[in-house]
C-alpha positions as CSV (number, residue, x, y, z in Angstrom):
1,X,-61.9,119.7,82.9
2,X,-64.3,118.6,85.3
3,X,-66.3,121.4,87.1
4,X,-68.7,121.3,90.1
5,X,-67.7,118.2,92.0
6,X,-69.2,117.1,94.9
7,X,-68.6,113.9,97.0
8,X,-71.1,112.7,99.7
9,X,-71.8,109.7,101.5
10,X,-74.8,107.6,100.9
11,X,-77.0,105.8,103.8
12,X,-79.1,102.8,104.1
13,X,-78.2,101.7,100.3
14,X,-79.5,98.9,97.9
15,X,-77.4,97.9,94.6
16,X,-79.9,95.5,92.4
17,X,-81.8,94.9,95.6
18,X,-79.3,94.2,97.9
19,X,-78.8,96.1,100.9
20,X,-75.7,98.0,101.5
21,X,-74.7,99.8,104.6
22,X,-73.3,102.8,103.1
23,X,-71.6,104.0,99.7
24,X,-69.6,107.1,98.3
25,X,-71.0,109.0,95.8
26,X,-69.5,111.5,92.9
27,X,-71.2,114.0,91.2
28,X,-69.8,116.4,88.7
29,X,-70.2,117.9,85.3
30,X,-67.6,117.2,82.4
31,X,-65.9,119.6,80.2
32,X,-69.4,119.6,77.7
33,X,-71.7,120.4,81.0
34,X,-73.3,117.0,81.3
35,X,-73.6,115.5,84.6
36,X,-71.8,112.7,85.4
37,X,-71.7,110.0,89.1
38,X,-70.1,107.5,90.6
39,X,-70.1,105.3,93.7
40,X,-68.0,103.1,95.8
41,X,-69.4,100.6,98.2
42,X,-68.1,97.4,100.0
43,X,-70.1,94.6,98.7
44,X,-70.4,90.9,99.5
45,X,-68.0,88.9,97.6
46,X,-71.0,86.7,96.2
47,X,-72.6,90.0,94.7
48,X,-72.3,89.3,91.5
49,X,-74.7,91.5,89.5
50,X,-72.8,93.6,87.1
51,X,-75.6,96.3,86.4
52,X,-78.7,97.4,88.5
53,X,-80.1,100.3,90.5
54,X,-78.5,101.8,93.5
55,X,-80.8,103.8,95.7
56,X,-80.0,105.3,99.1
57,X,-80.6,108.5,101.3
58,X,-77.9,111.2,102.6
59,X,-78.0,112.3,106.2
60,X,-79.9,115.4,105.7
61,X,-82.8,113.1,104.4
62,X,-82.7,113.3,100.4
63,X,-83.2,110.3,98.1
64,X,-81.1,109.2,95.0
65,X,-81.3,106.7,92.9
66,X,-80.1,105.7,89.2
67,X,-79.1,103.0,86.9
68,X,-75.4,101.9,87.4
69,X,-73.0,99.6,85.6
70,X,-69.9,97.7,87.7
71,X,-66.9,99.6,86.4
72,X,-64.2,98.0,89.0
73,X,-63.9,95.4,91.6
74,X,-61.1,95.0,94.3
75,X,-60.9,92.4,96.7
76,X,-61.3,93.9,100.0
77,X,-61.0,92.7,103.8
78,X,-61.4,88.7,104.4
79,X,-60.1,88.1,100.8
80,X,-62.4,85.9,98.4
81,X,-65.3,85.4,101.1
82,X,-65.1,88.6,102.4
83,X,-66.0,92.0,100.7
84,X,-65.3,93.4,97.6
85,X,-64.7,97.0,97.2
86,X,-66.9,97.7,93.7
87,X,-66.7,101.0,91.7
88,X,-70.1,101.5,90.0
89,X,-70.8,104.3,87.3
90,X,-74.2,105.9,86.6
91,X,-75.4,104.8,83.3
92,X,-78.1,107.6,83.1
93,X,-79.5,110.4,85.4
94,X,-79.0,110.6,89.2
95,X,-82.8,111.0,90.1
96,X,-83.6,113.1,93.7
97,X,-86.8,113.0,95.7
98,X,-87.7,113.8,99.0
99,X,-89.6,110.5,99.5
100,X,-87.7,106.8,99.2
101,X,-88.1,105.0,96.1
102,X,-89.9,101.6,95.7
103,X,-88.0,98.7,96.9
104,X,-86.3,96.6,94.5
105,X,-86.6,92.6,94.5
106,X,-82.9,90.9,93.8
107,X,-82.1,89.7,90.7
108,X,-82.7,86.1,90.2
109,X,-78.6,85.6,89.8
110,X,-78.3,87.3,93.0
111,X,-80.6,85.4,95.0
112,X,-78.8,82.2,93.8
113,X,-75.4,83.4,94.6
114,X,-76.2,84.2,98.0
115,X,-77.3,81.2,99.3
């Protein structure tokens, strides 16, 4: 059974170099004691990246970042031209810092899809 579950908002978020207003983070330890994490965020429907780096900050000024894979997409407000609720699963450690991570350029496929 998972233990030590934490849920918190992440602000000033980027995913694969694309700015998002926020995300909801979940962080927990699995049965074997390994820390797992995931995030949910509303993204533009044209955001097609399937993996990338998620970064953001907490209300108290800590920064988190890590590599994620898209686990699920659900049509959100506005239908296919609006937003999509995306569930992201951490594919490695969630890194914490007191300084913002360096900016990431959008992936080429993302830049094409937003034109």
